[in-house]
C-alpha positions as CSV (number, residue, x, y, z in Angstrom):
1,M,72.9,75.3,238.5
2,N,70.7,73.8,236.3
3,D,72.0,70.7,234.3
4,T,68.4,70.0,233.1
5,M,65.6,71.4,230.6
6,D,64.3,72.8,233.6
7,Y,64.3,76.9,232.8
8,D,63.1,78.1,229.9
9,F,65.2,78.7,228.0
10,T,63.4,80.9,225.7
11,S,62.9,84.0,228.5
12,A,65.7,84.9,228.3
13,V,64.9,88.7,227.1
14,L,69.2,88.8,225.1
15,T,70.6,86.7,223.0
16,E,74.6,87.2,222.8
17,D,76.5,84.1,220.1
18,A,80.0,83.9,221.4
19,R,79.9,81.1,219.5
20,G,83.3,80.6,218.0
21,L,85.4,82.7,220.2
22,L,87.9,81.7,222.3
23,C,87.8,82.0,226.2
24,P,87.9,84.9,227.9
25,E,85.6,86.8,224.7
26,P,81.9,84.4,225.9
27,V,83.6,86.4,229.6
28,M,83.8,89.4,227.9
29,R,80.4,89.2,225.0
30,A,78.8,88.7,228.9
31,R,79.7,91.3,230.8
32,I,79.0,93.5,228.3
33,A,75.0,91.5,227.4
34,I,74.6,91.4,230.3
35,S,75.4,95.3,231.4
36,Q,72.2,96.1,228.4
37,I,69.4,94.6,230.5
38,E,67.8,94.8,234.2
39,R,68.4,93.3,237.5
40,D,66.3,89.8,237.6
41,Q,66.2,89.4,233.5
42,C,68.2,87.1,231.7
43,L,70.3,87.2,228.6
44,L,71.2,83.9,226.6
45,L,75.3,82.9,226.6
46,L,75.2,81.0,222.8
47,A,78.7,79.5,222.8
48,D,81.6,76.4,221.9
49,D,84.2,76.6,224.0
50,P,84.2,73.9,225.8
51,H,85.9,75.6,228.5
52,A,83.4,78.8,228.7
53,G,81.5,77.1,231.0
54,L,84.0,76.9,234.7
55,D,85.0,81.0,233.0
56,L,80.8,81.7,233.3
57,E,80.4,79.9,236.7
58,V,83.4,82.6,238.2
59,F,82.0,85.8,236.2
60,C,79.1,84.4,237.6
61,L,79.9,83.9,241.3
62,R,82.2,87.2,241.2
63,G,79.8,89.4,239.3
64,G,76.5,89.0,241.8
65,H,74.7,87.1,238.7
66,Q,73.3,83.4,238.7
67,L,73.9,80.8,236.0
68,L,69.9,79.7,235.8
69,A,71.3,76.6,233.1
70,R,72.7,75.1,230.5
71,R,72.6,73.3,227.7
72,Q,74.6,71.0,225.4
73,E,73.2,70.6,221.7
74,G,75.5,69.4,219.9
75,K,79.1,71.6,219.5
76,D,77.3,74.2,220.9
77,W,76.4,75.1,224.4
78,H,73.8,78.0,225.5
79,F,73.6,79.3,228.7
80,L,70.7,81.4,231.1
81,I,71.6,83.7,232.8
82,Q,70.3,85.6,235.0
83,K,71.8,89.8,236.2
84,G,71.5,90.2,239.8
85,A,72.2,93.4,242.0
86,R,75.4,94.3,240.9
């Protein structure tokens, strides 16, 4: 996973806004959103829960997805997740 701006966050085919939601809601929103896209496509998840990064790492590991990058803008986090084979 990359914490830098090396990835194009605009490459996401779907954006899910989970700002204002606390664990486990951002992960639940990610699970629903990622089911709506095709393998190898990317989801952009927006969250402001300080624990969302760790929760999404575990979600991706267990779900066969890849957390490509994350960046912080103020108190908001942007997570770029690539859907895996599962």
